[in-house]
N, C-alpha and C positions, 0 to 999 in steps of 0.2 A: 295479475301483477306483471308489469313490464319487465322484459329481460334486462339483466345487469351486465350482459356480455361485453358491451363496448364502453363501459363507464370509465375505464382507465384513461381514455383519451383526453379527459378534461380535468383540470385541478379541482374545479367545483363539482365533484362527483356526488352521486346519490348518497354515499356514506356521510359526507359532510353535510349535505342538505338534510338528511334524516336527523343527524344529531342537532343541527340548528333548530329544526322544528320541535325537537323534544326538550330543548334546554329548559323551557319553562313548564315542562310537564310535571308529573308527580315527583315530589321532593323526596330525598333520602333523609334519614334522621339527622345528618349533619347540617342540613340547610341548603346553601347555594350549590349548584351543580359543579362537580369536579370529577375528572376522569383519572383512572390509574391505568397506564399502558404497561403491559407486561408480556413476557414471552420466554423463550428458552434463555435469553440473555439476562433474565432476572434470577437465574439459578447457576451456581458454579458447576463447571464441567458437564454441561448438558448438550454440548455440541453446537452452540450458537455460532452462526456463520456471518460473513459479510452481508449475505442476502437478508438475514434476520434484522440486522442493524439498519440496512437501507430501508426495509419495509417500515421499521419503527420510525425512521426519519420522515418518511412520507406521511404516515398517519399523524405524527406530531405536527407536521406543517399544516395538515387539514384542520387539526384542533386549534392551532393558532389562528388560522384563517377565519374560523367562525367565532373566535373569542371564547372558547370553552377552556377554562383553567384545567391543567392536567399535571401529573407527575409521571415520570418514567421510572420503573423499578429496574435497577441494575445490580448485578452481582459482580465481584472482582473476576477478571481484571478490568472490567469496564468501569469507567469513572463517571461521576456525576449522578444525578438522579437520586433515588431513595432506596432504602432496604424495605421490601414489602412486609418483612417480619416485624418492623419497628413502627410503621405508620398505624394510625387509627382507622380501622375499617369504616367507621361511620362517617369519615370525612369524604367518602367517595360515592357519587351517584352512578358512575359508570365504571365497569372493569372491562378493559379491551385487551383480549388475548391475540397477539400478533404473530403470524407466520409459522410455518413448519408443519410437519405431520401431527395429527391429533387423533387420539383414540381413547377408549375407556381406560387403558392402562398407562396413559401418559402421566407419570407420577408428579412431575413438576406442576402441571395444570391442576391435578387433583389436590395438591398441597395448597395451592392458592385458593382453590374453590372452598376447601375446608375452612380456611381462615376468614374469607370474606363473605361466604354464604350467598344468599340471594335476597330475600325480603323485597324491599322496594328498589334495591339496587339492580341496574340493568347490565347484563352480561352480553358483550358483543365479541364475536369471533371474526377475524378478517385475515385473508391471505393464507388460509389453512388448507392442507390436504387431509380430508376426513377419511380415516381408515375404516370406519363403520358406515353403513348406510345412514343417511341423516334422518330417515323416517324411523330408524331403530334407536339411534343415540344422537342427540343434539342438545348439549348443555347450555345453549345460548338463547337469549331472547331474540337476538338478530344475528344471523350468520351470513357473512359474505365470503364464502369459501373460494379458495383457489381452484380446487377440484374436489368433486364428490360424485356420488352416484347420480346426482341430478344435474351435473354440468361442469364446465371448466371456464376459467377466466385467465387472462394474462397475469403473470406475477407482478406484484407491486414494484419490483425493481424497475419496471418500465415507466413508472410514474414520476421519476425524478431525473434531472439533468446530471450528466457525468461531470463532476468537478475534478478534472485531472490534477494530479500532483506530479512533481518532478520524478523522473526515474533515475536513480543514482546507482551506477555500477561500482561495487566495492571490490577492488582487485588487490589482494594482499599477498605479499611474499611469505612463504612458510619460514619457520625457524631454520637458520643456516649458520654454518661455521663462518664467523666474521673474517673478512679480509683485513680489517684494521681493528684488532681487538681493543686497543686503548680508546678508539673513537666510536666503537659500536654501541648503538642505542636502539637496536631493532625492536625491542619490546615496547619502548616508549613510542616509537613510530607507529607500530601497529595499534596501540591503544589510542593514540591521538587521531588517527585516520578513521578508526571505528567510531569514536565519539562524534567525529564530524559527520559521518554518513547518517547517523541516527539522531542528530541534534534537532532536526526540523521535520515536519510532516513530509514524507516522501515514500515512494515505493523503492526499497533498497534491494538490489539484486546482487548477491554475492557470486562473483565470477572467479573460477579457478582456471589458471592458464597452464597448470601442469598436465602433461599428456603422457608421461612415462610411467605413471601410476594411475589407478582408477581415479577419474576426475570427480571432484566433489559435486560439481554441477551437472554431471552426466554428459559433458562435452567430449567428443571423440577425436576431432581433427582441429588443426589450426584454423581452418576456414570457419568452423562452427564458433570457435572462440572469437574470431574477428567479427563475425556476423552479430553475435550477441552484444559485444562491446559497441558496435556501430548503432545499435538500437537505443542506447542510453541517451539521456539528456545531458548527463555529466558523469565523469568517472572520478572516483577518489581512490588513490592507490599508494602503495609503498613499493611498487614494482616498476622497473624501467619499461617493460613492455606494456604494462597497464597504461603508462603515459604515452608511449609511442603509438600503440595500436588505436588509442582513442584519437589523438591528434591526427593521425593518418586519415581518419574518416571525418575530420572536422568536428569531433566531439570534444568539448572543453574538458580539461582534467585538472584536478588538484592533487599534487604529488608531494609526499614526504620522503626525503632521502634518509634512510636509517643510520647514516654515518654522520657524526658530528662534524660540522664544517662543510658537509656536502661531498658527494663523490659522483658516481656514474649517472644518477638520476638528475641531479642539478646540472651536470655537464650536458646531458641530452637536451634538457630544456633550453639551455643557452644556445645549443647548436641550431635549434629551430626557432629561437626567439620567442619562447613561451614563458609568461611571467609567473605562473602559479605553481612553482616547484620550490620547495623549501628544505633546507637542511633541518634535521630533527631538533637541533638545539635552538633554532629560530622559529620553529613552528608552534607558536602558542595557539591556544584555542581561539583567541580573538582574531589572530592573523588568518587562521584557516577558515574561520567562519566568514570573514570578509572576502576571502578568495573564492569560497563556494558561492556566495551571493553574486560575485562578478562572473563566475563561470556559468551561472544560469542565465546570464543576460545575452541579448542579441549581439552586443559588442564582442563578447567573448567568443561566441560561435564564429563570427567573422574572423576574429584573430586566430582561432584554431584552424580555420580553412587556410589562412595565410601560412601558418606553421606547416600545414600539410604540403603546401606548394614548396616551401623551403626544403622540407624533408625529401620530397621527390626530386627536386633539383640536385640536392646533395647526392642522392643515390645514383642519379643519371651521370653525374660527374665522376663518381667513384667507379661506375661501370667502365667509363672511357679509360680511366687510369689503370683499372684491372686488366682490361683487354690489351692495352698497350704494353703493360708489364709482361703479360704472357707472350706477346708477339716478340719481345726482345729477349726472352729467356732462352739462352742457348741450350739448356738441358731439355727443353720441350721436345717431344717426339717430332721428328721431321725437321728440326731446326727452325730458324726464323723464316717467315714467309717473304 
């Protein structure tokens, strides 16, 4: 038998070819061929990871490619698919167990095996780390292991393109004693910006800028805070320095000022001519969503860079004023120069 070591390099891999050749083979009691894809993601709290779901996506794409009908068994919190406990076993000609370590004591797999049995149904294992020697225990008709005592293959995660999502930095101000109690709506501001961060598919990174107490993100210095903010595609924030440190590095930001009518955050946005800062009483979900869409655009990134230039120019001008003021201060040690 030819080695399968390099099969991942092509979408039309031997696994798909093998299934295609078998499609019209011995039928199961239900009639036309149909596969059930399952794994740790089919059972609650079994440690399913991003890697398991990516491997399932790869196998699903191969099944679609060869035209074999299939269902995916998902358990909460994963959505879509079917509940393997509710489907009719006789509907499936193939059971495909995908990804993860597997041994005699893997209870999730054993539960599925007990329900679906074998008979004329074919069991396929793919992308598995077999914890027992396969010549001692192998419950599959066909096994494409990731690693076992007989060899290793690259993980199926290599078999799909990375479809990157936006990376959103969420910078929130902690609960504070309000400067303007009658206009304070900080809880509303925090809730609105959090809804915004999680409203769409994105990788959300919660960034804590506090350094006088243990930092929630494990950051230790101001430079670390700035570095992390600078890696974001966009920042959403209720904090003035969430806005300023983002724009300083050309990262667009959407800010909500927790004071009705606006205060220091909206003032800072005006100072550098940045359009996406809103007083909490005008920051509807619709307005914030539109602002986030803009902030993710090339136009917004160019405008953020322009705001960074304005900020640096302002700081340079302030330096000149500051130095001049010190030079004229008669109380300064040594007197005026």
